[in-house]
Residue, then its C-alpha position, 0 to 999 in steps of 0.5 A: m489474732d493471737r490465742r488470748t483475742f481468740l479466747n476473749h472473743c469466744a467468751w463474748v459470743s457464748l454470753a451473747p444469748v444470755a445477754l440478749s435474752a434480757c431484751s427479748p419480747s417474752q420478757s416484758t409481754p403483758s399477761r393475757s389473762a388480764v382482761r375480764p371478757d364480760t366487761l368487753w361486750v357492748h351488745t348482748p352476746p348471741k346464744d350460741p349460733p350453730l357453726l355455718n358451713k356454706s358453699t363457695d357459691e353460697w358466700r359469693s352470693i351473699v358478700s360482695e367480690k371484694e369481701f369474699h376475696i378477704l374472707f374466703e381467699a385470705g386477701t388483704e385490703p390496702r392500707h388505709s382503705s377502710p372506713l372502719l379505721d376512723e370509726k370511733r363510736t361505741g359499738t361492736y364489729i361483727c364477721a361480715a359474712c356470718r354476723l357473728p360479734l368478734f370485736s368490741s369498740k373498747t378494745k379498738y385503738e389506733s395502731g398507726t398501721g393502716w388497718p383496724s386494730f384491736w387488743a382483744p377479741l371477744e371470748g371464743q369468737i375466733e380461732t387461729k392458725k399458723d400462716m406460713k405464706l410470707g416464708y415466715p411464721r405469722t398467726e392467722y385469725h378467722c371467724m369461728r363460725c364461718g371461718g372467714h379470715q379476718g386478719h393476723v395477730f401480732e405481739d406488739g399491741p398495748e397493755p393489757t394483753g400486748l396484742r395487735y389484731c390487725n383486721n381487714g376492714l372488708a371482713l368487718t361490719f359495724v353495729p353501732a351500740e344503739e342499734p340492735l345486732p343483725a340476726p346471725r345469717t343462717 
């Protein structure tokens, strides 16, 4: 390679990050604040239920073995195994452990992933943390009341948030709009 070819390659390599940054997802990520949270509720929200701090044995006696594995051992159910995947009725998705409302049917969509997916949670109902179990960073989310693992959030969802909350169906219970929400567990 002659000097001229070498310098030409160096110029292209130095410009590559600038050119590629124009294609980066952060350039086209929709605004996360485009949703008015008060418009998402199907049921009346609960009045500040207290945090729930139960022992492992207590949770094992409340939820099924499969639910326990998902909720408190951060397991993942098989793709296409949840009946909630095909749920189309209007209603609220609540935590299978403590019954805190987490998602509205208004934000559910077909992601094609094989798990129930939502583009936004109900405001203030989940917490997130960094998950490195697969060797790369992901954002895990869980119920803010009992800490039950729900799934992971990805930046490939639809407008208006651009987010996909990919949820384990076993971690949720669906409550149709015409039925009252069950009382939060104590």
